[in-house]
C-alpha positions, 0 to 999 in steps of 0.5 A: 100270603100264598099265591097260586098259578094255574098253568095249562097246555090245552088244544081245542079243535080236532082231538081223540075222545072215546075212540072217535075224532071230535071237534072241541070248542075248548080243550079238555085240559082247559075245561079242568083249569077253569073248573079249578080257577072257579074254586081256588084263588089263582092266576090262569096262564095258557101255555101255547106253542108259538105257531101252534100245531096243525089243525088236524088230530093226525097232524098234531100226533105226527108233530108230537111224535117228532118232538118226543123223538128229538126231545124238542123244546118248541118255543112258547108264546107269552111269559108269566110275569113275576113268577117268583110271586107264586108258591104253588103251580097247578100244572095241567097238560094232556098226555102225549107220547106217555108224557107231557107235551114238549111245549110244557117242558119249554115252559118249565125250563123257562123259569127258576121253580126252585122251592115251588110246589107243583101240583100236576094233572093230566087229561088222557084217553086211557093212559093216565099220567104215564111217565109224566110225573117222573119226567116232571120231577126230572125237569124240576128237581128243586121243586116239590112235585106233588102226586099227580091226578089223571082225568079221563078227557071225555069226563073233563066237564064232570071231573068235580071229584078230581078237581077237588083233589087237585085243589086240596093238594094245592091248598095243603102244599 
């Protein structure tokens, strides 16, 4: 029987939404992950950088830029037990520096994902998927990376059509 993991990186707190810095009680990518979990039978895993990020949006941006420039692999908290049991991974992340956060790279490189289907989605404030799907294919060359879905972060709570697309891709994988 096929088993699905819904892995996501998401930050609550200060973030940029529709041209303003706002304080989110739950990050946009996590909102979408829970919407997916309400439809599909799958296990949720929150990818979190060990020690977290600064509490301010500007601080997060500065750290993300350094991580991107140095191609960092920051440590992450927790592990997925029995990753081999999953056939499909729905992978959610915000668009940072035109790709996925480096903690997501750490997560992906921590497992043998050979032969697994990866269904990516990203939340963004105008830059869509950017280079993240190509980067994902480079990080996971032995995986079947399906088309990505971009969700405007400000519309995460009303992203039902995009969520249906993600679930359909996962079910067809």
